[in-house]
C-alpha positions as CSV (number, residue, x, y, z in Angstrom):
1,M,56.6,88.9,251.9
2,P,58.2,90.6,249.0
3,K,61.2,92.9,249.9
4,S,61.0,95.2,246.9
5,L,60.0,95.6,243.3
6,D,62.6,93.9,241.1
7,H,61.5,95.0,237.6
8,I,58.5,95.7,235.3
9,A,58.5,94.0,231.9
10,L,56.8,95.9,229.1
11,V,56.2,94.3,225.6
12,V,57.2,96.9,222.9
13,R,57.6,96.8,219.2
14,D,61.1,98.4,219.2
15,P,62.9,98.2,222.5
16,A,65.8,100.5,221.4
17,R,63.3,103.2,220.3
18,S,61.4,102.9,223.6
19,A,64.6,103.1,225.6
20,Q,65.6,106.2,223.6
21,L,62.3,107.9,224.6
22,F,62.9,107.2,228.3
23,A,66.5,108.5,228.0
24,Q,65.2,111.6,226.3
25,V,62.6,112.3,228.9
26,F,64.4,111.3,232.1
27,E,67.9,112.7,232.4
28,D,68.9,110.1,235.0
29,A,67.7,107.1,233.0
30,R,70.3,104.3,232.6
31,V,69.9,102.3,229.4
32,Q,71.4,98.9,228.6
33,L,70.5,98.1,225.0
34,G,69.8,94.4,224.3
35,T,71.4,92.3,221.6
36,G,69.9,89.3,219.9
37,E,67.5,87.6,222.3
38,H,68.5,89.7,225.3
39,D,66.1,92.4,226.6
40,T,66.8,96.1,226.7
41,L,66.9,97.5,230.2
42,V,66.1,101.0,231.5
43,W,66.5,102.0,235.1
44,L,64.3,104.8,236.3
45,G,64.0,105.9,239.9
46,G,65.4,102.6,241.2
47,V,63.1,100.5,239.1
48,C,64.2,98.4,236.1
49,L,62.0,98.4,233.1
50,V,62.6,95.4,231.0
51,L,61.7,96.2,227.4
52,V,60.8,92.9,225.6
53,C,60.3,92.9,221.8
54,G,56.9,91.6,220.8
55,T,53.4,92.7,220.1
56,P,52.3,95.3,222.6
57,P,48.8,95.9,223.8
58,E,46.4,97.1,221.1
59,T,44.8,99.7,223.4
60,R,45.3,101.5,226.7
61,N,43.3,99.9,229.6
62,G,43.9,102.2,232.5
63,D,46.9,100.4,233.9
64,H,49.9,102.7,234.4
65,I,53.2,103.1,236.0
66,A,53.7,106.2,238.2
67,F,57.0,107.9,239.2
68,T,57.3,110.6,241.9
69,V,59.3,113.6,240.8
70,D,59.9,117.1,242.3
71,K,58.4,120.2,240.8
72,T,61.5,121.1,238.9
73,E,61.9,117.7,237.3
74,F,58.1,117.6,236.6
75,A,58.4,120.8,234.5
76,A,61.6,119.6,232.8
77,C,60.0,116.2,231.9
78,A,56.9,117.9,230.5
79,E,59.0,120.1,228.3
80,R,61.1,117.2,227.1
81,L,57.9,115.2,226.3
82,R,56.6,118.1,224.3
83,A,59.9,118.5,222.4
84,A,59.7,114.7,221.6
85,G,56.2,115.2,220.2
86,I,54.6,113.1,223.0
87,A,51.2,114.4,224.2
88,C,50.8,114.9,227.9
89,L,47.7,115.2,230.0
90,M,48.0,117.4,233.2
91,A,45.7,116.3,236.1
92,R,45.0,117.1,239.7
93,G,45.7,120.8,239.5
94,D,48.8,120.3,237.4
95,S,50.5,118.0,240.0
96,A,50.2,114.9,237.8
97,L,51.2,114.4,234.2
98,Y,50.2,111.4,232.1
99,F,51.8,110.3,228.9
100,D,51.8,107.2,226.6
101,D,54.8,105.6,225.1
102,Y,54.8,104.3,221.5
103,D,53.1,101.1,222.5
104,N,50.0,102.1,224.6
105,H,51.7,101.9,228.0
106,V,50.7,104.8,230.2
107,F,53.1,106.6,232.6
108,E,52.4,109.1,235.3
109,L,54.6,111.7,236.9
110,D,53.4,112.7,240.3
111,V,54.8,115.8,242.1
112,A,56.0,114.7,245.6
113,E,54.3,116.4,248.5
114,G,56.3,119.3,249.7
115,A,58.7,119.2,246.7
């Protein structure tokens, strides 16, 4: 049986640009920029996103990565996304927020119960 999630690899056109987006939206993001053939790493909520340079998906397909946040962080992230010019879609009575990165990957922020 697996013990935990180790990482999620995402193929992106420009790993540094994608990492910058995550760092702008999530104040606690830790970024390790790659050099040469090394991948760029972004840690969010205990999960490592490995940003691999390549040809990303041409379209969105419904797959997404969801992070739990409290109400305060939810509102702050929504504001940072808007400031970055990234469109967000509110759902489930404004307790979920969906956004795309630059490469058709979809992310969800979900307000924790009781938060």
